[in-house]
C-alpha positions in Angstrom: -4.7 12.1 -23.6 -2.6 10.5 -20.8 -2.1 6.8 -21.5 -0.6 4.0 -19.4 2.2 1.6 -20.5 3.9 -1.4 -19.1 7.3 -0.9 -17.4 8.4 -4.0 -19.4 7.6 -2.3 -22.7 5.1 -4.9 -24.1 1.5 -4.4 -25.3 -0.2 -1.2 -26.4 -0.8 1.9 -24.3 -4.2 1.9 -22.6 -6.3 4.4 -20.9 -6.8 4.7 -17.1 -9.9 2.6 -17.0 -8.3 -0.3 -18.8 -5.2 0.0 -16.6 -7.3 0.0 -13.4 -9.5 -2.9 -14.5 -6.6 -5.1 -15.7 -4.3 -4.6 -12.8 -1.3 -6.1 -14.7 -0.3 -5.1 -18.2 -0.6 -7.8 -20.9 3.1 -8.6 -20.7 3.0 -9.2 -16.9 4.5 -5.8 -16.2 3.2 -2.9 -14.0 1.3 0.0 -15.5 2.7 3.5 -15.3 1.6 6.8 -17.0 3.5 7.6 -20.2 4.8 10.7 -18.4 4.5 12.0 -14.9 2.5 15.3 -14.7 4.4 18.3 -13.2 3.3 20.3 -10.2 4.4 23.9 -10.1 5.1 26.0 -7.2 2.2 28.2 -7.9 -0.1 25.2 -7.9 1.2 24.1 -4.6 0.6 27.7 -3.3 -3.0 27.5 -4.5 -3.5 24.1 -3.0 -2.2 25.1 0.5 -5.6 26.2 1.6 -7.4 23.0 0.4 -8.7 20.2 2.5 -7.9 16.6 1.7 -10.8 15.9 -0.5 -10.4 19.0 -2.6 -6.7 18.3 -2.9 -7.4 14.7 -4.0 -9.7 16.1 -6.8 -6.9 18.4 -8.1 -4.1 15.7 -8.0 -6.3 12.8 -9.4 -7.5 15.0 -12.2 -3.8 15.1 -13.4 -3.9 11.4 -14.1 -7.2 11.2 -15.9 -9.1 12.7 -18.9 -12.6 14.1 -18.5 -13.7 11.6 -21.1 -12.7 8.8 -18.6 -14.3 10.5 -15.6 -16.1 13.8 -15.5 -15.4 16.4 -12.8 -18.8 15.7 -11.2 -18.2 11.9 -11.3 -14.7 12.2 -9.8 -16.0 14.6 -6.9 -18.8 12.1 -6.2 -16.4 9.2 -6.0 -14.1 11.1 -3.6 -17.0 12.2 -1.4 -18.4 8.7 -1.2 -15.0 7.2 -0.5 -13.8 9.5 2.3 -17.2 10.2 3.9 -16.7 7.0 5.9 -13.6 8.2 7.7 -13.5 9.1 11.4 -11.4 12.2 11.0 -13.1 15.1 9.3 -10.0 16.0 7.4 -9.2 12.3 6.6 -5.6 12.5 7.7 -4.7 14.4 10.9 -1.1 15.6 11.3 0.2 15.6 15.0 3.3 17.4 16.1 5.3 15.6 18.7 5.7 18.3 21.5 9.2 17.5 22.8 10.9 16.9 19.4 11.9 19.7 17.1 9.9 19.9 14.0 8.7 16.4 14.0 5.2 15.4 12.9 3.2 12.1 12.7 0.9 11.7 9.7 -1.9 9.6 11.1 -3.1 7.5 8.1 -5.4 5.1 10.0 -8.8 6.8 10.4 -10.5 4.7 7.7 -13.0 1.9 8.4 -10.1 -0.8 8.9 -7.8 1.6 10.8 -4.9 1.3 8.2 -3.3 3.5 5.6 -4.4 1.0 3.1 -7.9 2.4 3.5 -6.9 5.7 1.9 -5.9 4.2 -1.4 -8.2 1.2 -1.5 -11.5 3.0 -0.7 -11.1 5.2 -3.7 -9.7 2.5 -6.0 -12.5 0.0 -5.1 -15.2 2.8 -5.7 -13.5 3.7 -9.0 -13.2 0.1 -10.1 -16.9 -0.6 -9.3 -18.0 2.6 -11.2 -16.1 1.5 -14.3 -17.5 -2.1 -14.1 -21.1 -0.9 -13.6 -20.7 1.4 -16.6 -19.6 -1.5 -18.6 -22.1 -4.0 -17.2 -19.3 -6.3 -16.1 -18.1 -8.2 -13.0 -14.7 -8.8 -11.6 -13.1 -11.3 -9.2 -10.6 -9.3 -7.2 -7.8 -11.4 -5.6 -5.3 -9.9 -3.1 -2.6 -11.3 -0.8 -2.2 -9.6 2.6 0.3 -9.6 5.4 -2.2 -7.7 7.6 -3.8 -4.5 6.3 -4.5 -4.8 2.5 -6.9 -7.7 3.1 -9.2 -6.1 5.7 -9.5 -2.9 3.6 -10.1 -4.8 0.4 -12.8 -6.9 2.0 -14.4 -4.1 3.8 -14.8 -1.9 0.7 -15.8 -4.6 -1.7 -18.4 -6.1 0.8 -21.8 -5.9 -0.8 -20.8 -4.1 -4.0 -22.7 -5.7 -6.9 -19.9 -5.8 -9.5 -17.1 -7.2 -7.4 -16.1 -10.3 -5.5 -13.1 -10.2 -3.0 -10.8 -13.2 -2.6 -8.4 -12.3 0.2 -5.4 -14.6 1.0 -3.6 -14.3 4.3 -1.0 -16.3 6.2 -2.7 -18.0 9.1 -1.0 -17.1 12.5 1.2 -14.4 11.0 -1.3 -11.6 11.2 -3.0 -10.4 14.4 -6.4 -11.8 15.4 -7.8 -8.3 15.1 -6.6 -8.1 11.5 -8.0 -11.6 10.7 -11.4 -10.9 12.2 -11.7 -7.7 10.1 -11.9 -10.0 7.1 -13.6 -13.1 8.5 -16.5 -11.5 10.4 -17.9 -9.7 7.3 -21.2 -11.3 6.5 -21.5 -10.3 2.8 -21.6 -13.2 0.4 -19.1 -11.7 -2.0 -16.2 -11.6 0.5 -14.1 -14.8 0.6 -11.2 -14.9 3.2 -8.7 -17.7 2.5 -6.4 -18.5 5.4 -3.2 -20.2 4.3 -1.0 -22.7 6.3 2.7 -23.6 6.0 4.1 -20.7 4.0 7.9 -20.8 4.0 8.2 -17.3 2.5 5.2 -15.7 4.1 3.1 -13.3 2.1 5.5 -13.7 -0.9 4.2 -17.3 -1.2 0.7 -16.0 -1.6 1.9 -13.4 -4.2 3.5 -16.2 -6.1 0.2 -18.1 -6.3 -1.6 -15.0 -7.5 0.9 -14.5 -10.3 0.3 -18.0 -11.5 -3.4 -17.4 -11.6 -2.9 -14.3 -13.6 -0.6 -16.2 -16.0 -3.5 -18.7 -16.6 -5.3 -16.8 -19.4 -8.2 -19.2 -19.7 -8.9 -19.0 -15.9 -8.3 -15.2 -15.8 -10.9 -14.8 -18.6 -13.5 -17.1 -17.1 -13.7 -15.5 -13.7 -12.7 -12.0 -14.8 -9.7 -11.9 -12.5 -8.4 -8.5 -11.3 -6.5 -7.1 -8.3 -6.4 -4.1 -6.0 -3.0 -4.9 -4.4 -0.5 -2.2 -5.0 0.4 -3.7 -8.3 -2.7 -1.7 -9.5 -1.7 1.8 -10.6 -4.8 3.2 -8.9 -3.4 2.5 -5.5 -0.1 4.4 -6.3 -2.0 7.3 -7.9 -4.2 7.9 -4.9 -1.3 7.5 -2.4 0.4 10.5 -4.0 -2.2 12.7 -2.5 -1.3 12.2 1.1 2.3 13.1 0.5 1.3 16.4 -1.0 -1.2 17.0 1.7 1.3 16.3 4.5 3.8 18.6 2.9 1.3 21.5 2.7 0.2 21.1 6.2 3.7 21.5 7.8 5.6 23.9 5.8 5.6 27.6 6.5 6.1 28.5 2.9 5.9 26.5 -0.4 9.4 25.7 -1.6 10.7 24.7 1.8 12.2 21.1 1.8 11.1 18.5 4.2 12.1 14.8 5.1 9.7 11.9 5.3 10.3 8.6 7.1 8.1 5.7 5.8 7.7 2.1 7.1 8.4 0.1 4.1 8.1 -3.4 2.8 6.6 -3.7 -0.7 7.5 -0.1 -1.6 4.0 0.8 -2.7 3.7 3.8 -0.3 7.3 4.9 -0.9 6.7 4.6 -4.7 4.0 7.1 -4.4 6.2 9.4 -2.3 9.0 9.2 -4.8 6.7 10.0 -7.8 5.3 12.9 -5.9 8.8 14.3 -5.5 9.5 13.6 -9.2 6.4 15.6 -10.0 7.7 18.6 -8.2 7.0 18.1 -4.4 10.0 19.7 -2.5 11.1 16.6 -0.5 14.8 16.5 0.5 15.0 12.9 1.8 12.8 9.9 1.7 13.8 7.6 4.6 13.3 3.9 4.1 12.3 2.3 7.3 12.8 -1.4 6.8 12.4 -4.1 9.5 14.7 -7.0 10.1 13.8 -8.4 6.6 15.7 -5.6 5.0 14.7 -6.2 1.4 14.7 -2.5 0.6 17.8 -1.8 2.9 19.8 -4.2 0.7 18.6 -2.3 -2.5 19.3 1.2 -1.3 22.6 0.5 0.6 24.2 -2.3 -1.4 22.5 -2.1 -4.9 21.2 -5.7 -4.5 17.7 -6.9 -5.1 17.6 -10.3 -3.5 15.2 -12.7 -1.8 16.5 -13.9 1.6 14.9 -15.9 4.4 11.9 -14.3 5.9 11.8 -13.3 9.6 8.6 -12.6 11.6 8.7 -9.2 13.3 6.5 -6.9 15.3 5.9 -4.8 12.1 4.3 -7.8 10.4 2.5 -5.8 7.7 5.9 -5.2 6.1 7.3 -8.7 6.5 7.9 -8.8 2.8 10.8 -10.2 0.7 10.0 -9.0 -2.7 9.2 -5.2 -2.9 7.3 -5.4 -6.3 6.7 -1.7 -6.6 10.4 -0.9 -6.6 10.4 -1.8 -10.3 7.8 0.9 -11.0 9.9 3.5 -9.2 13.1 2.2 -10.9 11.5 2.6 -14.4 11.4 6.4 -13.8 14.6 6.7 -11.9 16.7 5.2 -14.8 15.0 7.2 -17.5 12.2 4.9 -18.6 14.2 2.1 -20.1 11.8 -0.9 -20.3 14.4 -3.3 -21.8 16.5 -2.9 -18.7 13.6 -3.4 -16.5 12.4 -6.5 -18.3 15.9 -8.1 -18.2 16.3 -7.4 -14.5 12.8 -8.7 -13.7 13.5 -11.8 -15.7 16.9 -12.4 -14.0 15.3 -12.0 -10.6 12.6 -14.5 -11.4 15.3 -16.9 -12.6 18.0 -16.4 -10.1 16.4 -14.7 -7.1 19.0 -11.9 -7.1 19.9 -8.8 -9.2 23.1 -6.7 -8.7 22.4 -3.3 -10.2 25.1 -1.6 -12.3 26.8 1.5 -10.7 25.1 4.1 -13.0 21.6 2.7 -12.2 22.4 2.3 -8.5 23.6 6.0 -8.3 20.5 7.2 -10.2 17.8 5.4 -8.0 19.3 5.9 -4.5 19.6 9.6 -4.9 17.4 11.4 -2.3 16.9 8.1 -0.3 18.3 6.9 3.0 17.7 3.5 4.3 18.1 1.5 7.6 17.0 -1.8 9.0 15.4 -1.5 12.4 15.0 -4.6 14.8 12.1 -5.4 17.2 14.0 -4.3 20.3 14.4 -0.7 19.0 10.8 -0.7 17.7 9.6 -1.7 21.2 11.9 0.9 22.9 10.5 3.6 20.5 6.9 2.7 21.3 7.6 2.8 25.0 9.6 6.0 25.1 7.3 7.9 22.8 4.5 7.0 25.0 6.2 8.0 28.1 7.7 11.2 26.8 5.2 12.4 24.3 2.1 10.9 25.7 1.6 9.4 22.2 1.1 5.7 21.3 2.6 4.5 18.0 1.9 1.1 16.4 4.9 -1.0 15.6 5.0 0.4 12.0 4.9 4.1 13.0 7.5 3.3 15.6 9.7 1.8 13.0 9.4 5.1 11.0 10.4 7.2 14.0 13.2 5.0 15.0 14.6 5.0 11.5 14.4 8.8 11.4 16.5 9.0 14.6 19.1 6.7 13.3 19.3 8.6 10.0 19.0 12.1 11.4 22.6 13.2 11.0 22.7 12.2 7.4 19.3 13.6 6.6 20.0 17.0 7.9 18.0 19.6 9.7 14.6 19.8 8.0 11.0 19.3 9.1 10.3 15.6 9.5 7.0 13.8 8.8 6.9 10.1 10.1 4.1 8.1 8.6 2.0 6.1 11.1 0.3 3.5 8.9 -1.9 1.6 11.4 -3.9 2.1 14.6 -2.1 0.6 17.6 -5.3 -1.3 18.5 -4.6 -3.7 15.6 -1.5 -4.9 17.5 -2.4 -5.3 21.1 0.3 -8.0 21.9 3.0 -5.8 20.5 1.7 -2.8 22.5 1.6 -4.8 25.7 5.0 -6.2 25.2 6.5 -2.8 24.3 4.9 -1.0 27.3 5.6 -3.8 29.6 2.1 -3.5 30.8 -0.6 -6.0 31.7 -3.5 -4.0 30.4 -3.8 -2.0 27.2 -4.1 1.9 27.4 -7.2 3.4 26.0 -5.3 4.6 22.9 -4.8 0.8 22.0 -8.5 0.0 22.1 -10.9 0.7 19.2 -14.7 -0.1 19.4 -14.9 -1.6 15.8 -12.3 -4.2 16.8 -14.0 -5.0 20.1 -17.3 -5.6 18.3 -15.6 -8.0 15.9 -14.5 -10.2 18.8 -18.2 -11.1 19.4 -19.0 -12.1 15.8 -18.9 -15.4 14.0 -16.1 -16.0 11.5 -16.2 -17.5 8.0 -13.6 -18.4 5.4 -11.6 -21.0 3.6 -8.5 -22.8 4.8 -5.8 -24.2 2.6 -2.2 -25.5 2.6 0.2 -23.3 0.7 1.4 -26.4 -1.2 -2.0 -26.8 -2.8 -3.0 -23.1 -2.9 -3.1 -22.6 -6.7 -5.1 -25.8 -7.3 -7.5 -25.0 -4.5 -8.2 -21.5 -5.6 -8.9 -22.6 -9.2 -11.5 -24.9 -7.9 -13.0 -22.6 -5.3 -13.1 -19.5 -7.5 -14.5 -21.3 -10.6 -17.1 -23.1 -8.6 -18.3 -19.8 -7.0 -18.2 -18.0 -10.3 -20.4 -20.6 -12.0 -22.9 -20.6 -9.2 -23.2 -16.9 -8.6 -22.1 -15.1 -11.7 -21.8 -17.5 -14.6 -25.5 -17.4 -15.5 -25.2 -13.7 -16.0 -22.2 -13.6 -18.2 
């Protein structure tokens, strides 16, 4: 039986169901499997003919026992989750015609036009399945810098066992992203727009950590999360790395490079674990924006919290890449005592300087660069003019980073991850293309419909966020759920 443990070493091992429902481990650490399953070359060869959903079944089965979820139940959840996607194969892979061996993995064909849909749609369905089987409810709370919130709200909307509390920094995300949350009419969706946030989305994450540390409140409202702190998100995102690899290689065993727009390191954590499991990836390129939280880690060996900058790639305007700790746990040989000390030091001092041995272990196979808005805009414009292909600011960041790192990365096939539809960032697209009107590729009917709908939600000052959430969530729980618990 594959159990899950905290990277900080506290508490007892738990099964997948418990890890997914709890989100955080009992000691405040992140859950990881006791060991990573291995993927053999022969398995990859067998999987090369599979579509996305069948591949997801094979990979997700590695992380769960049939006593947790039967084969029929898992297949049903996968079909239900990805049946809502616009693309028949869930994730199209596009080759850029004038670039040698360069591909774009389009991760934005879900209902909210973001790569977050891929992990969240399955996780929410899985969570709801577990809760209904137990006869329980859960208050899911997430912080978003643009894409996690809309996906969480969309998939939880109307589900009987779940409520969604979605915190977002007002004015920092695009209107299109905001409306994807605030125009949902279902009563179990609660958008919370937050004002005056000196550290952006990290301020919202800090408030959520305090709520999880409040055991009485956590128990009362049955608090949970589907942010990338939840192992279920990482587990599902491993699939698209394997899928992308199998789509572009001529033969299994060939090594490729991947460039990933990165902030919180959740997506890249999944990619790193896929490689650890046996996926032949030569280099993972960390495409950081001006905030450079990951660039400092991979180039300087420093985990630090600096002043936040607003950028065109706003979904990754993040200061604290929480999932790096999860990756680091495996990179240094699963030493929970070291992880615990580093995490505690960071909470106390706001900075950690890693020792040379640990640094050399975790940076192996990674290249990192920080890309500014000017180069991001130039990449959008030139790719549209040269390739006839429109990237969003995050996909453009990945391609720009790959260009900057090309000499060091070597001559391998390259997949750049495009993590959002360009229609979610119309101002950035107009600015980049220096155009008065948006091209058709930057318009999506679902976003146009949302412009005509009424909006709902809470508003709150960051200074009072914790107290305000305690009041609002307790009040809602008592009125809607309390009588049934």
